[in-house]
C-alpha positions in Angstrom: 148.9 148.4 -9.4 145.1 148.8 -9.3 145.4 152.6 -10.0 149.1 153.5 -10.6 148.6 157.1 -11.7 146.0 157.9 -9.1 148.2 156.4 -6.3 151.2 158.5 -7.5 149.3 161.8 -7.7 148.0 161.4 -4.1 151.5 161.2 -2.6 153.9 163.9 -1.8 157.4 163.7 -3.3 158.8 162.5 0.0 156.1 159.8 0.4 156.6 158.6 -3.2 160.4 158.3 -2.6 159.9 156.4 0.6 157.4 154.0 -1.1 159.8 153.4 -4.0 162.6 152.6 -1.6 160.4 150.1 0.3 159.4 148.4 -2.9 163.0 147.9 -3.9 164.0 146.6 -0.6 161.0 144.2 0.1 159.4 143.5 -3.3 162.5 143.6 -5.5 160.6 146.1 -7.7 161.4 149.6 -8.9 158.0 151.3 -9.4 159.7 153.9 -11.7 161.8 151.6 -13.9 159.7 148.4 -13.8 156.1 149.7 -13.6 152.8 147.8 -13.0 153.3 145.2 -15.8 156.4 143.9 -14.1 154.5 144.0 -10.8 151.7 141.9 -12.3 154.2 139.2 -13.4 155.7 139.1 -9.9 152.3 139.0 -8.3 151.2 136.0 -10.4 154.5 134.2 -9.4 153.6 134.7 -5.7 157.2 134.8 -4.4 158.0 135.3 -0.7 156.9 138.9 -0.5 154.3 138.8 -3.3 152.4 135.8 -1.7 151.2 138.3 1.0 150.2 140.8 -1.7 148.3 138.0 -3.6 146.5 137.0 -0.4 145.4 140.6 0.2 144.1 140.8 -3.4 142.2 137.5 -3.2 140.5 138.6 0.1 138.8 141.5 -1.6 139.5 141.6 -5.4 136.8 144.1 -6.1 138.7 146.6 -4.1 141.7 146.3 -6.5 139.8 145.6 -9.7 142.3 147.4 -11.8 144.9 144.7 -11.2 142.9 142.3 -13.5 143.8 144.3 -16.6 147.5 144.2 -15.7 147.4 140.5 -15.1 145.8 140.0 -18.5 148.5 142.0 -20.1 151.2 140.1 -18.3 149.8 136.7 -19.0 151.9 134.3 -21.1 150.9 133.9 -24.7 151.2 130.1 -24.4 150.3 128.6 -21.0 153.0 126.5 -19.4 152.8 123.5 -17.1 152.7 125.7 -14.0 150.4 128.4 -15.3 146.8 128.1 -14.0 143.4 129.8 -14.0 144.0 130.6 -10.3 146.4 133.4 -11.1 145.8 134.2 -14.8 142.3 135.6 -15.6 143.0 134.8 -19.3 143.2 131.1 -18.5 140.1 131.4 -16.4 138.3 132.9 -19.5 139.4 130.0 -21.6 138.1 127.5 -19.0 134.8 129.4 -19.0 134.5 129.1 -22.7 135.4 125.4 -22.6 132.8 124.8 -19.9 130.1 126.7 -21.8 130.7 124.6 -25.0 130.6 121.4 -23.0 127.3 122.2 -21.3 125.8 123.3 -24.6 126.6 119.9 -26.1 124.4 118.3 -23.4 121.2 119.9 -24.7 119.9 116.8 -26.5 122.0 114.2 -24.6 120.3 111.2 -22.8 120.0 111.8 -19.1 122.6 109.2 -18.0 125.2 110.6 -20.4 124.5 114.2 -19.3 124.8 113.2 -15.6 128.1 111.5 -16.2 129.6 114.4 -18.2 128.4 116.9 -15.6 130.1 115.0 -12.9 133.4 115.1 -14.9 133.0 118.8 -15.5 132.4 119.5 -11.8 135.7 117.7 -11.0 137.5 119.9 -13.5 136.0 123.3 -12.7 134.9 123.2 -9.0 138.2 124.7 -7.8 137.7 127.8 -9.9 134.8 128.9 -7.6 137.5 129.6 -5.0 139.6 131.8 -7.3 139.3 135.6 -7.1 137.6 135.8 -10.5 134.5 134.2 -9.0 134.1 137.2 -6.7 134.5 139.6 -9.6 131.8 137.9 -11.6 134.2 136.5 -14.2 133.3 132.8 -13.7 129.5 132.7 -14.3 129.7 129.2 -15.9 131.6 127.8 -12.9 129.1 129.3 -10.6 126.2 127.9 -12.5 127.8 124.5 -12.6 127.5 124.0 -8.9 123.7 123.8 -8.7 123.6 121.9 -12.0 125.9 119.3 -10.6 123.8 119.0 -7.4 120.7 118.7 -9.6 122.3 116.0 -11.6 123.1 113.9 -8.5 119.5 114.3 -7.2 118.0 113.3 -10.6 120.3 110.3 -10.8 118.3 108.7 -7.9 115.1 106.9 -9.0 112.0 108.0 -7.1 109.1 105.7 -6.2 106.7 104.6 -3.5 103.8 102.0 -3.2 101.1 104.6 -2.5 100.3 108.1 -3.5 100.4 109.2 0.1 103.8 107.7 0.7 105.1 109.1 -2.6 103.9 112.6 -1.6 105.4 112.3 1.9 108.8 111.4 0.4 108.6 114.3 -1.9 107.7 116.7 0.9 110.6 115.4 3.0 113.4 115.3 0.4 112.2 115.2 -3.2 111.6 119.0 -3.5 115.4 119.5 -3.3 115.7 118.7 -7.0 113.3 121.4 -7.8 115.2 123.8 -5.6 118.5 123.1 -7.4 116.8 123.5 -10.8 115.6 126.9 -9.7 119.0 127.9 -8.4 120.6 126.9 -11.7 118.0 128.8 -13.8 118.5 131.8 -11.5 122.2 131.9 -12.4 121.3 132.7 -16.0 122.2 136.4 -15.6 124.5 136.7 -18.6 122.9 136.3 -22.0 125.8 134.3 -23.5 125.5 131.6 -20.8 121.8 131.0 -21.1 121.6 128.4 -23.8 124.3 126.3 -22.1 122.7 126.4 -18.6 119.1 126.0 -19.8 120.0 123.0 -22.0 122.0 121.3 -19.3 119.2 121.7 -16.7 116.6 120.4 -19.2 118.7 117.3 -20.0 118.8 116.0 -16.5 115.7 117.6 -14.9 113.0 116.9 -17.5 113.4 113.0 -17.4 113.2 113.2 -13.6 110.0 115.3 -13.6 108.5 113.2 -16.3 109.2 110.0 -14.4 108.0 111.1 -11.0 104.8 112.6 -12.6 104.0 109.3 -14.4 104.5 107.3 -11.2 102.2 109.6 -9.2 99.6 109.5 -12.0 99.6 105.7 -12.0 99.3 105.5 -8.2 96.3 108.0 -8.1 94.7 106.2 -11.1 94.9 102.9 -9.3 93.5 104.4 -6.1 90.2 105.7 -7.5 91.3 108.5 -9.9 91.2 111.1 -7.1 93.0 112.6 -4.2 91.5 113.7 -0.9 92.7 116.6 1.2 94.3 115.5 4.5 92.8 118.3 6.6 89.4 119.8 7.0 88.3 123.4 6.3 90.0 126.2 8.3 87.8 127.3 11.2 87.6 130.8 12.5 89.4 131.4 15.8 90.4 134.6 17.8 93.9 135.6 16.8 94.0 133.3 13.7 95.2 134.8 10.4 95.3 132.9 7.2 97.7 134.2 4.6 97.1 132.8 1.1 100.3 132.8 -1.1 99.3 132.0 -4.7 101.5 129.3 -6.3 103.8 128.7 -3.2 105.5 125.5 -4.4 107.1 123.1 -1.8 110.7 124.1 -2.6 109.9 127.8 -2.4 108.1 127.2 1.0 111.3 125.7 2.4 113.2 128.8 1.3 110.6 130.9 3.0 111.0 128.9 6.2 114.8 129.7 6.1 114.2 133.4 5.6 111.7 133.4 8.5 114.3 131.8 10.7 116.7 134.6 9.8 114.1 137.0 11.0 113.7 135.1 14.3 110.4 133.4 13.3 109.9 129.7 13.6 107.5 128.0 11.1 106.3 124.4 11.2 105.9 123.1 7.6 103.5 120.3 6.7 102.2 119.1 3.4 98.7 118.9 1.9 97.2 117.8 -1.4 96.1 120.4 -3.9 93.0 119.7 -5.9 92.2 118.2 -9.3 92.7 120.1 -11.5 95.5 122.1 -9.7 94.3 125.5 -11.0 93.4 128.5 -8.9 89.7 128.4 -9.6 89.4 124.8 -8.2 92.2 124.7 -5.7 92.1 128.1 -4.0 88.5 127.5 -2.6 89.6 124.0 -1.4 92.4 125.6 0.6 90.2 128.3 2.1 87.7 128.4 5.0 84.9 128.1 2.5 85.7 124.5 1.4 82.7 123.1 3.3 80.1 125.4 1.7 80.9 124.7 -2.0 80.2 122.0 -4.5 80.6 121.5 -8.2 78.0 121.2 -11.0 80.1 121.5 -14.2 83.5 122.8 -14.9 82.6 124.8 -18.0 83.1 128.1 -16.0 86.8 128.0 -15.7 86.8 125.0 -13.3 85.1 127.0 -10.5 82.7 125.5 -7.9 79.5 127.0 -6.7 78.1 128.2 -3.4 75.8 125.5 -2.0 73.4 128.0 -0.4 72.7 130.0 -3.6 73.9 127.9 -6.5 75.9 130.8 -7.7 79.3 130.5 -9.4 82.1 131.4 -7.0 83.6 134.6 -8.4 86.3 136.5 -6.6 83.7 139.0 -5.3 81.5 136.2 -3.9 84.5 134.5 -2.4 85.3 137.7 -0.4 81.6 138.3 0.6 81.2 134.7 1.8 84.3 135.1 4.0 83.0 138.4 5.4 79.6 136.8 6.2 81.5 134.6 8.6 83.2 137.6 10.1 86.5 137.0 8.5 88.5 140.3 8.2 89.8 140.8 4.6 93.2 142.5 4.9 94.8 144.5 2.1 98.5 144.0 1.4 99.5 146.7 3.8 96.9 146.2 6.5 97.5 144.3 9.8 93.9 144.0 11.0 92.5 143.4 14.5 94.1 140.3 16.2 91.1 140.0 18.5 89.3 138.4 15.6 90.2 136.3 12.6 91.4 137.3 9.2 92.2 136.3 5.6 94.8 138.1 3.5 96.6 137.4 0.2 100.2 138.2 -0.7 102.7 137.4 -3.5 102.7 137.2 -7.3 104.7 134.0 -8.0 102.0 132.5 -10.2 101.4 135.7 -12.2 105.2 136.1 -12.8 105.5 132.5 -13.8 102.8 132.8 -16.5 104.4 136.0 -17.8 108.1 135.2 -17.6 108.5 131.4 -18.0 111.8 130.1 -16.8 112.9 133.7 -15.9 110.6 133.4 -12.8 113.6 131.7 -11.1 115.4 135.1 -11.0 112.5 136.6 -9.0 111.9 133.8 -6.4 114.4 135.0 -3.9 113.1 138.6 -3.8 109.5 137.4 -3.7 110.2 135.1 -0.7 112.0 137.9 1.1 109.0 140.2 0.8 106.7 137.5 1.9 108.8 136.8 5.0 108.8 140.5 5.9 105.0 140.6 5.5 104.7 137.6 7.9 107.0 139.3 10.4 104.9 142.5 10.2 101.6 140.6 10.8 103.1 138.7 13.8 104.3 142.0 15.3 100.8 143.3 15.0 99.7 140.7 17.6 98.3 137.7 15.7 98.5 134.6 17.8 98.4 132.1 15.0 99.4 132.5 11.3 98.7 129.9 8.7 100.3 130.2 5.3 98.3 128.2 2.7 98.5 128.0 -1.1 96.4 126.5 -3.9 98.9 124.7 -6.2 102.5 124.4 -7.2 103.8 124.4 -10.8 106.1 122.9 -13.3 108.9 125.0 -14.7 110.9 123.7 -17.7 113.2 125.7 -19.9 112.5 125.0 -23.5 108.9 124.1 -22.8 107.0 121.0 -21.6 106.6 118.1 -24.1 103.6 118.7 -26.4 100.7 116.2 -26.0 97.8 116.0 -28.5 94.1 116.1 -27.3 91.3 116.4 -29.7 89.3 119.6 -29.1 85.9 118.0 -29.7 86.4 115.8 -26.6 86.7 118.7 -24.1 84.5 121.5 -22.6 87.5 123.5 -21.5 91.2 122.9 -22.1 94.3 124.5 -20.6 97.9 123.5 -20.9 97.9 120.9 -18.1 94.2 120.0 -17.8 91.0 119.7 -19.7 87.3 119.1 -18.7 86.0 116.1 -20.8 82.5 116.3 -22.3 80.0 114.0 -20.6 79.5 111.9 -23.7 83.2 111.8 -24.6 84.6 108.3 -25.2 88.3 108.3 -25.0 91.2 106.5 -23.4 93.0 109.6 -22.3 94.3 109.8 -18.8 91.5 111.2 -16.6 90.7 112.0 -13.0 87.7 113.0 -10.9 87.1 116.7 -10.4 87.6 117.6 -6.8 84.2 119.4 -6.6 82.2 116.8 -8.4 83.4 113.2 -8.8 81.1 112.6 -11.7 83.0 115.1 -13.8 86.2 113.8 -15.4 89.4 115.9 -15.9 91.9 114.9 -18.5 95.6 115.4 -17.6 98.6 115.0 -20.0 100.7 112.0 -19.2 103.9 112.8 -17.3 105.0 116.4 -17.6 103.2 116.9 -20.9 101.3 120.0 -22.1 98.3 120.3 -24.4 99.7 123.5 -25.6 103.1 123.9 -27.3 106.0 126.0 -26.0 104.7 126.3 -22.4 107.6 126.7 -19.9 105.5 127.4 -16.8 102.2 125.5 -16.1 100.0 123.9 -13.5 96.7 122.2 -13.5 97.9 118.6 -13.9 98.9 115.8 -11.7 102.6 115.8 -10.6 104.4 116.1 -7.3 105.3 119.7 -8.0 101.7 120.7 -8.7 99.7 118.7 -6.3 101.9 118.3 -3.1 101.7 121.7 -1.5 103.0 123.2 1.7 101.1 124.5 4.8 103.1 126.6 7.2 101.9 127.1 10.8 103.5 130.0 12.8 102.8 130.8 16.4 102.9 134.4 17.5 106.2 135.3 19.2 106.2 135.3 23.0 108.0 138.6 23.6 107.9 141.4 26.0 104.7 143.3 25.4 103.0 140.5 23.4 100.2 140.4 26.0 99.7 144.2 25.9 96.4 145.2 24.4 94.3 148.4 23.9 91.2 147.5 25.9 89.2 150.8 26.1 88.8 153.9 24.0 86.7 156.9 25.2 86.0 160.0 23.1 85.0 163.5 24.3 85.1 165.6 21.2 88.7 165.8 20.0 90.0 164.3 23.2 90.5 160.5 23.5 91.2 158.6 26.6 92.8 155.2 26.1 93.4 152.2 28.4 96.1 149.6 27.8 96.3 146.3 29.6 99.2 143.9 30.0 103.0 144.5 30.0 103.2 147.9 28.3 106.6 149.1 29.5 108.3 151.5 27.0 105.3 151.4 24.7 103.4 154.3 23.1 100.0 154.9 21.6 99.0 156.6 18.3 95.8 157.0 16.3 96.3 156.5 12.5 94.5 156.0 9.3 97.0 153.3 8.4 98.4 151.1 11.1 101.9 151.0 9.8 102.3 154.5 8.5 103.4 157.1 11.2 102.7 159.9 8.8 99.0 159.0 8.9 98.7 160.0 12.6 95.8 162.2 13.6 97.5 163.4 16.8 99.0 166.8 17.3 102.6 166.9 16.0 101.9 163.4 14.6 103.8 162.0 17.6 102.8 158.8 19.5 102.2 159.3 23.2 103.7 157.6 26.2 101.6 155.4 28.5 101.4 156.0 32.2 102.3 153.1 34.6 98.6 152.4 35.2 98.1 151.9 31.4 96.3 155.2 30.7 97.0 157.9 28.1 95.0 160.9 26.9 95.6 162.2 23.4 94.2 165.0 21.2 93.4 165.2 17.5 95.5 167.7 15.6 92.4 168.8 13.6 89.4 169.3 15.9 87.1 169.1 12.8 88.0 165.4 12.5 86.0 164.7 15.7 82.8 165.4 13.8 83.6 163.7 10.5 82.9 160.0 11.4 86.4 159.0 10.1 87.4 155.4 10.8 90.8 155.1 12.3 93.1 152.7 14.2 94.3 153.1 17.8 97.8 151.4 17.6 100.0 150.2 20.4 103.7 150.6 19.5 106.7 148.9 21.1 110.0 150.6 21.8 111.1 150.1 18.2 107.9 151.6 16.8 106.4 148.3 15.6 102.7 147.8 15.9 101.9 145.3 18.7 98.1 145.7 18.8 95.5 147.8 17.1 91.9 148.6 17.7 89.4 150.2 15.3 87.6 153.4 16.3 85.7 156.3 14.9 87.2 159.7 15.5 85.1 161.6 18.1 82.6 158.7 18.5 80.2 159.3 21.4 80.2 155.5 22.2 82.9 154.4 24.6 82.7 150.8 23.6 85.9 149.6 21.8 85.6 147.5 18.6 86.5 143.9 19.2 86.6 141.1 16.6 86.5 141.4 12.9 85.3 144.7 11.3 
């Protein structure tokens, strides 16, 4: 039925005759006289023999995609009492159309009405997600309805707490799930004709929830001194500690990251922390970094950035990096794994950039972004880091159709973004304001609830809300595996010859010298092949190009496990006369 002509052409005359006889005897169908249209009608009826055929089709409908067209042709023009969307794709299409129109009608509905109608729609359409059309991508509205219905139930529950700390803790424990379902619903907008229905339904139930929780948090913080204080101190350097900064890692996305890490065999402990006011990168990133104790604020006119206490200089990106290096923090690029004997800072991910560029469409990219981040963390752990901390600066609000517009007179502010503004010193206003995290004498205005000072903004941060200011911190301990204790402890050069000593359990391990730790093609050894280690931990290798021994090229001596993954690395200079290995940060 899926490919009648192709099936017939691939059979000999004898095979085709035998097949026809079997069909007549078992299926009561003559393939020559009746044809695939009659077969489709019998298939949908699911009689004694055809029930087995139907089961086989539903197990893997994409394998027999051609059957769909025959079922459409065989479908009754007028549906009877016993005709259903389960067997007839045309009825499923009608149900999809009805669901789309029903969700579109919720765009401007009050939240309680939208939640009630979504519940009714879920009762009607949930079963269609178990029909074969779901696997064939023919039920996008029914698929999207699942996270929308889950979102509606979460938003139906009023959120509150007596203190900002308790409110934040409740959000970190369970409240983030509403944001996760909103993202899942938005991510299901893969077909253009379904977008308006899905986006409108999400907004109808989600915006009031975000608005209400934001106003409650703002009231609590306002009553508690118009400020929030980070729960933990600055991050200290420690051997084997690596800090991975993930820009804009919101709480719900961090939970997804934890799940992905578990799938890779990595256990992460997730806690929560306060961001900063305003929750923008210039203010919040330094607060989450090892430099927090050496910074202060003078005025926020320079993009909300603090200054270095020692020099009074504005903290630019370049000065941020140099200040870390001055404390012997290694700064790792996106493909570098560093030296686990010391401590390091690295950055990864582009959630915030994508959010500003794409608005609600960011939801489509979250899963892939998280998978890449999880793979990067796994790579760093395999390189031998003992402790890995994943930190971020702020979360964000994401609302299809844009955040509600709030007016703020320009003459009252020094700097104004969508979710925050620095008030002028002499400004007299009753707008909602909070103390700048770097200088409590400077006041920051924040739109009430989930508002925005700019119109049409779907993605934003900088204000005070659970999504923006309650951020995750992930602590990951290095895996205790065979060879985890193995280390390169000595490197001695004699011209192009290098003698290497490895300590610890190095069974089945090899050694290479590369320009890039993770790239086997960057090997400097002859034949670009890593070398086996003797039982006493020694190995002698030779450079492929003798001239490299006199060129002062910086390289990495890498220790590889049986799968070729980097377990440890040590910096060296090709042909260096000194036999002292390089420990600690470069």
